[in-house]
C-alpha positions as CSV (number, residue, x, y, z in Angstrom):
1,P,106.6,-172.1,-85.4
2,D,105.0,-174.4,-83.2
3,L,105.6,-178.4,-83.4
4,A,103.7,-180.5,-85.7
5,V,105.0,-183.8,-83.8
6,F,105.4,-183.5,-80.1
7,A,104.4,-186.4,-77.6
8,G,104.8,-186.9,-73.9
9,R,106.6,-184.5,-71.4
10,R,103.6,-183.8,-69.8
11,A,105.1,-183.7,-66.5
12,E,107.8,-181.4,-67.6
13,L,105.4,-178.9,-69.2
14,A,103.4,-178.7,-66.1
15,E,106.7,-177.8,-64.0
16,L,107.1,-175.4,-66.3
17,T,103.9,-173.7,-65.7
18,E,104.7,-174.2,-62.0
19,L,108.0,-172.5,-62.4
20,A,106.8,-169.9,-64.4
21,G,104.4,-168.4,-61.5
22,T,107.3,-167.7,-59.6
23,A,110.6,-167.3,-61.6
24,G,111.6,-164.6,-63.9
25,T,114.4,-167.0,-65.3
26,I,114.1,-170.6,-65.8
27,L,116.7,-172.7,-67.1
28,I,116.2,-175.9,-69.0
29,T,119.3,-178.1,-69.4
30,G,120.2,-181.4,-70.7
31,M,122.5,-183.6,-72.9
32,P,122.7,-182.8,-76.5
33,G,119.6,-184.1,-78.7
34,I,117.4,-184.5,-75.7
35,G,114.6,-182.1,-76.8
36,K,115.6,-178.9,-74.7
37,T,114.1,-176.4,-77.7
38,A,111.3,-178.7,-78.6
39,L,109.6,-178.6,-75.0
40,A,110.6,-174.8,-74.9
41,V,108.9,-174.1,-77.9
42,R,105.6,-176.4,-77.5
43,W,105.3,-174.5,-73.6
44,A,106.1,-170.8,-75.2
45,H,103.4,-171.3,-77.8
46,A,100.8,-172.5,-75.1
47,A,101.9,-169.8,-72.8
48,A,101.6,-167.2,-75.2
49,P,98.3,-165.6,-73.7
50,R,100.1,-165.0,-70.5
51,F,102.3,-162.8,-72.3
52,P,100.1,-160.3,-74.3
53,D,103.1,-158.1,-75.2
54,G,104.9,-160.4,-77.4
55,Q,107.4,-163.0,-77.3
56,L,111.1,-162.8,-78.7
57,H,113.0,-166.3,-80.1
58,I,116.5,-165.5,-79.7
59,E,118.7,-168.3,-81.2
60,L,122.2,-168.0,-79.5
61,R,123.9,-171.1,-81.3
62,G,126.1,-171.4,-78.3
63,F,127.2,-175.0,-79.7
64,D,126.9,-174.2,-83.4
65,P,129.7,-176.3,-85.3
66,E,130.3,-173.5,-87.8
67,G,131.5,-171.4,-85.2
68,R,132.2,-169.5,-82.5
69,P,128.6,-168.2,-80.5
70,P,127.5,-164.8,-81.3
71,A,128.5,-162.1,-78.6
72,A,125.4,-160.5,-76.6
73,V,126.3,-157.6,-77.8
74,D,125.6,-158.6,-81.3
75,V,122.6,-160.4,-80.5
76,L,121.2,-157.2,-78.7
77,R,121.3,-155.1,-82.2
78,C,118.9,-157.8,-83.5
79,V,116.7,-158.1,-80.9
80,L,116.6,-154.2,-80.7
81,A,115.6,-154.2,-84.1
82,A,113.1,-156.6,-83.6
83,L,111.5,-154.4,-80.6
84,G,111.5,-151.6,-83.7
85,V,114.6,-149.5,-82.9
86,P,115.6,-148.0,-86.0
87,P,119.4,-149.0,-86.7
88,D,120.7,-145.7,-86.6
89,R,119.3,-145.3,-82.7
90,V,120.7,-148.6,-81.5
91,P,123.6,-147.4,-79.2
92,D,127.1,-148.8,-79.1
93,G,128.2,-151.1,-76.5
94,L,126.8,-153.6,-74.6
95,D,125.4,-151.7,-71.3
96,A,123.9,-149.0,-73.5
97,R,122.0,-151.6,-75.3
98,T,121.2,-153.9,-72.5
99,R,119.7,-150.8,-70.6
100,L,117.7,-149.6,-73.5
101,Y,116.4,-153.5,-74.0
102,R,115.3,-153.5,-70.5
103,T,113.8,-149.9,-70.7
104,L,111.7,-151.3,-73.5
105,L,110.1,-154.0,-71.9
106,A,109.6,-152.7,-68.7
107,K,106.2,-152.7,-67.5
108,R,105.5,-155.2,-69.9
109,R,104.7,-158.7,-70.6
110,F,107.2,-160.6,-72.6
111,L,108.5,-164.1,-72.9
112,V,112.0,-164.3,-73.8
113,L,113.2,-167.8,-75.2
114,L,117.2,-167.7,-75.3
115,D,117.6,-170.6,-77.3
116,D,121.2,-172.8,-77.1
117,A,122.9,-170.6,-74.6
118,A,126.9,-171.2,-74.4
119,D,127.4,-169.7,-71.0
120,A,126.0,-167.4,-68.3
121,E,127.8,-164.6,-70.0
122,Q,126.0,-164.8,-73.2
123,V,122.7,-164.8,-71.2
124,R,122.8,-162.1,-68.5
125,P,122.9,-159.1,-70.6
126,L,119.5,-160.5,-72.3
127,L,117.8,-161.1,-69.4
128,P,114.6,-158.6,-68.8
129,A,114.4,-156.8,-65.6
130,S,110.5,-156.3,-65.5
131,P,108.7,-158.8,-63.2
132,G,106.0,-159.3,-65.9
133,C,108.4,-160.9,-68.2
134,L,109.9,-164.4,-68.2
135,A,113.0,-165.6,-69.4
136,L,113.2,-169.3,-70.9
137,V,117.0,-170.5,-71.3
138,T,118.0,-173.5,-73.1
139,S,121.6,-174.8,-72.7
140,R,123.6,-178.0,-72.9
141,V,125.6,-177.0,-69.8
142,R,124.7,-176.3,-66.4
143,L,125.2,-173.0,-66.0
144,P,125.3,-172.8,-62.3
145,E,126.0,-168.8,-62.5
146,L,122.6,-168.5,-63.5
147,V,121.3,-170.7,-61.2
148,A,123.2,-168.7,-58.2
149,S,121.4,-165.8,-59.5
150,G,117.6,-166.8,-59.5
151,A,117.1,-169.0,-62.2
152,R,114.9,-172.0,-61.5
153,P,116.7,-175.3,-63.5
154,L,115.2,-177.9,-65.0
155,R,117.1,-181.0,-65.9
156,L,115.4,-182.9,-69.3
157,D,115.6,-186.5,-69.0
158,L,115.4,-189.0,-71.8
159,P,112.0,-189.6,-72.3
160,S,110.1,-192.7,-71.2
161,T,109.5,-195.9,-73.7
162,A,105.9,-195.0,-73.9
163,D,106.3,-191.2,-74.6
164,A,109.3,-192.6,-77.3
165,L,107.1,-195.0,-79.1
166,A,104.4,-192.2,-79.1
167,S,106.8,-189.7,-81.1
168,L,107.6,-192.4,-83.5
169,A,104.0,-193.3,-84.2
170,L,103.2,-189.7,-84.7
171,R,106.2,-189.4,-87.3
172,V,105.5,-192.9,-89.1
173,G,101.9,-193.6,-88.5
174,A,100.0,-195.6,-85.6
175,E,99.1,-198.4,-88.2
176,R,102.6,-199.3,-89.3
177,L,104.1,-199.3,-85.8
178,A,101.0,-202.0,-84.6
179,A,102.0,-203.5,-87.8
180,E,105.6,-204.2,-86.5
181,P,105.6,-203.7,-82.9
182,G,109.2,-205.7,-82.1
183,A,110.4,-203.3,-84.8
184,A,109.2,-200.6,-83.4
185,D,110.6,-201.7,-80.1
186,E,114.1,-202.4,-81.4
187,L,114.3,-198.7,-82.8
188,V,113.3,-197.1,-79.9
189,A,115.9,-199.0,-78.1
190,R,118.6,-198.5,-80.8
191,S,117.8,-194.8,-80.9
192,G,118.6,-194.8,-76.8
193,R,115.4,-192.9,-76.8
194,L,117.1,-189.8,-77.4
195,P,114.6,-188.0,-79.2
196,L,117.2,-186.6,-81.9
197,A,118.3,-189.8,-83.1
198,L,114.3,-191.1,-83.0
199,A,113.7,-188.0,-85.3
200,V,116.6,-189.0,-87.8
201,V,115.6,-192.9,-87.8
202,A,111.5,-191.8,-88.3
203,A,112.7,-189.2,-91.1
204,R,114.3,-192.7,-92.7
205,A,111.1,-194.5,-92.2
206,V,108.8,-192.1,-93.5
207,A,111.0,-191.6,-97.1
208,R,110.8,-195.7,-97.4
209,P,107.3,-196.1,-96.9
210,D,107.7,-199.7,-98.7
211,F,110.2,-200.5,-96.2
212,P,109.7,-202.8,-93.5
213,L,110.5,-201.1,-90.0
214,A,112.7,-204.4,-89.3
215,A,114.9,-203.4,-92.3
216,I,115.5,-200.0,-90.7
217,A,116.2,-202.0,-87.5
218,T,118.4,-204.1,-88.9
219,E,120.4,-201.4,-90.4
220,L,120.9,-199.8,-86.8
221,R,121.8,-203.3,-85.7
222,H,124.5,-204.0,-88.0
223,H,126.0,-200.4,-87.7
224,A,125.6,-200.6,-83.7
225,D,129.4,-199.3,-83.2
226,T,128.9,-196.2,-85.3
227,L,126.8,-193.1,-85.6
228,D,126.6,-193.5,-89.3
229,A,123.0,-194.9,-89.3
230,F,122.0,-191.7,-87.7
231,A,123.5,-189.5,-90.3
232,S,121.5,-186.5,-91.2
233,A,118.3,-187.5,-92.9
234,A,115.5,-185.7,-94.7
235,G,116.5,-182.2,-93.1
236,C,116.8,-183.6,-89.4
237,A,119.9,-182.9,-87.4
238,D,122.9,-185.2,-87.1
239,P,123.3,-186.6,-83.4
240,R,127.4,-186.7,-84.2
241,V,127.2,-183.1,-85.3
242,A,125.3,-182.4,-82.0
243,F,127.1,-184.4,-79.9
244,T,130.9,-183.2,-81.1
245,G,129.6,-179.8,-80.8
246,S,130.0,-180.2,-76.9
247,Y,132.8,-182.3,-77.1
248,R,134.8,-179.5,-78.7
249,R,134.2,-177.4,-75.6
250,L,135.8,-179.6,-73.3
251,S,138.9,-179.0,-71.6
252,P,141.8,-181.3,-72.8
253,R,141.8,-183.5,-69.7
254,A,138.1,-183.7,-69.8
255,A,138.4,-184.9,-73.4
256,D,140.7,-187.4,-72.9
257,L,138.6,-188.8,-70.0
258,F,135.8,-189.0,-72.3
259,R,137.4,-191.0,-74.8
260,L,138.6,-193.6,-72.5
261,L,135.4,-194.2,-70.9
262,P,134.2,-196.8,-73.4
263,R,137.1,-198.9,-71.8
264,H,135.0,-199.1,-68.5
265,P,132.8,-202.6,-68.5
266,G,130.6,-201.4,-66.0
267,P,127.0,-200.0,-66.1
268,D,128.3,-196.8,-64.1
269,L,131.5,-195.1,-63.0
270,T,133.1,-193.7,-59.7
271,V,136.0,-191.2,-59.4
272,A,138.2,-193.9,-58.3
273,G,137.1,-196.0,-61.2
274,A,137.7,-193.1,-63.4
275,A,141.0,-192.5,-61.9
276,A,142.3,-196.1,-62.2
277,L,141.2,-195.9,-66.1
278,A,142.9,-192.7,-66.8
279,G,145.9,-194.0,-64.8
280,L,146.0,-190.4,-62.3
281,P,145.1,-189.4,-58.9
282,P,141.5,-189.0,-58.3
283,D,141.8,-185.4,-57.3
284,E,142.9,-184.9,-60.8
285,V,139.8,-187.1,-62.7
286,G,137.2,-185.8,-60.3
287,P,136.9,-182.2,-62.0
288,A,137.4,-183.8,-65.3
289,L,134.4,-185.8,-64.5
290,R,132.4,-182.9,-63.1
291,E,132.9,-181.3,-66.2
292,L,131.5,-184.3,-68.4
293,A,128.4,-184.1,-66.2
294,D,128.1,-180.2,-66.6
295,A,128.0,-180.7,-70.1
296,H,125.6,-183.4,-70.0
297,L,128.1,-185.6,-71.6
298,V,128.1,-188.2,-68.6
299,T,124.9,-188.3,-66.1
300,E,125.6,-188.6,-62.2
301,H,122.9,-191.0,-60.6
302,P,123.2,-191.6,-57.8
303,P,125.4,-189.3,-56.7
304,G,129.1,-190.2,-57.2
305,H,128.1,-192.8,-60.2
306,Y,128.6,-191.5,-63.4
307,T,126.8,-193.1,-66.3
308,L,127.2,-192.8,-70.6
309,H,124.4,-192.9,-73.0
310,D,124.9,-195.5,-75.5
311,L,124.7,-193.2,-78.7
312,L,127.6,-190.8,-76.5
313,R,129.5,-194.3,-75.7
314,V,129.6,-194.8,-79.6
315,L,131.1,-191.2,-80.2
316,A,133.5,-191.9,-77.5
317,A,134.6,-195.1,-79.1
318,E,134.7,-193.3,-82.4
319,L,136.6,-190.2,-81.2
320,T,139.3,-192.9,-79.7
321,A,139.7,-194.2,-82.9
322,L,140.4,-190.7,-84.6
323,H,142.7,-189.8,-81.9
324,E,144.8,-192.8,-82.3
325,A,145.1,-193.0,-85.8
326,A,146.2,-189.3,-85.9
327,P,149.9,-189.1,-86.7
């Protein structure tokens, strides 16, 4: 369904519209919880008239904490069923199913939303071949193989403070925010402007309409060294679960480096600084730092300088404590 609460992202929505005019595949990437799916779903509903033959929303569960992501061959069985193929007519094997899928979409105008992709291997068989179709892919990782094959990337950054406040106002009510502007600003700041964390905070506020926003801000302030204050509420996803889904996919060296990052005192980190932190040569640390950037667990900006989101810094510290306490 379309989203009941959505604010901002005007520039990103406009960029998607522009890219859709020339691209067969668009890849939306960004850190966990930054709103990739929300943006894709909102744009897909607005763009529906451009794809009169239909839309497919395929949940790839690339970072599902409950198990491995489904293989493309299994996803295609479900997709072919959605396109009306009887179960006994679904062929065996990935290649045969991919051919049938692309044949069914040939000379048609479909929008295919491939949500939460784990890697390019999972995505490629699900890309339509017809020039009238568009594949909209979301992923926490950069998937450079898809970009090399012609996918147009759109990297999603944190929303502005104004957009974050607008989103909070839509959820808890503009009058309530106007009555406590200082507390509203603190909720946004302590959520790191991350849409997922802000949604959890807003859900807590909605569930406690008699609580002042300042009380919720105080709760976040008192739990600044843990993600417990952002635990799942009112059906919202849990930022800790979202973050650890990406952390578990890291190589051992990248995971070790990620846990060390909170020990760095500065606002950003270079390869040389990371090497000193890890006690390793730069040529060994550089690939691990790039892996973290590819997974959007750190942000590289400007080139060669890496920063860590405040909530990811808290997660890294939590993981360090668990790692050091393990027998």
